[in-house]
C-alpha positions as CSV (number, residue, x, y, z in Angstrom):
1,M,107.2,18.9,-10.7
2,S,105.5,21.3,-8.2
3,K,107.2,24.0,-6.3
4,Y,106.6,24.4,-2.6
5,V,107.8,27.0,-0.2
6,V,108.8,25.5,3.0
7,H,108.8,27.7,5.9
8,Y,110.9,26.4,9.1
9,E,112.8,27.7,11.9
10,M,116.0,26.5,13.3
11,R,116.2,26.6,17.1
12,K,118.9,26.4,19.7
13,A,118.2,26.9,23.3
14,N,117.0,30.3,23.2
15,A,118.3,31.5,19.9
16,S,116.0,30.9,16.8
17,A,115.9,32.1,13.2
18,S,113.2,31.8,10.8
19,F,113.6,31.1,7.0
20,S,112.0,29.9,4.0
21,K,113.3,27.8,0.9
22,T,111.5,27.4,-2.3
23,A,112.4,24.1,-4.1
24,E,111.0,22.4,-7.2
25,C,110.4,18.7,-6.4
26,E,108.0,15.8,-7.0
27,T,106.9,15.7,-3.4
28,E,106.3,17.9,-0.4
29,H,108.1,15.4,1.6
30,A,111.1,15.9,-0.8
31,A,110.7,19.8,-0.4
32,I,111.0,19.5,3.2
33,R,114.0,17.3,3.0
34,I,115.7,19.8,1.0
35,A,114.7,22.8,3.4
36,E,115.9,20.6,6.5
37,A,119.2,19.6,4.8
38,Q,119.9,23.5,3.9
39,G,119.0,24.7,7.3
40,R,121.1,21.9,9.0
41,K,124.1,23.1,6.7
42,D,123.7,26.9,7.3
43,R,123.3,26.3,11.3
44,P,124.9,23.1,12.5
45,G,123.8,22.2,16.0
46,Y,120.2,24.0,15.7
47,D,116.9,22.0,15.7
48,F,114.8,22.1,12.5
49,N,111.3,22.9,13.1
50,L,108.9,22.8,10.2
51,K,106.1,25.8,10.4
52,R,104.4,25.2,7.1
53,V,104.5,24.1,3.3
54,E,102.8,26.2,0.7
55,K,102.6,24.5,-2.8
56,K,102.8,27.4,-5.6
């Protein structure tokens, strides 16, 4: 398993906030899905925008 750092933004109209989430997963896609789920849980009603993914 590899560690990934997913950088993303949660946006709603003119409001946005940037976050990062570290996840230990088999694939980059799984790390993105974990970050998206966390972002939607923390900010319901906001849109998830992926910025970048880094493999650590």
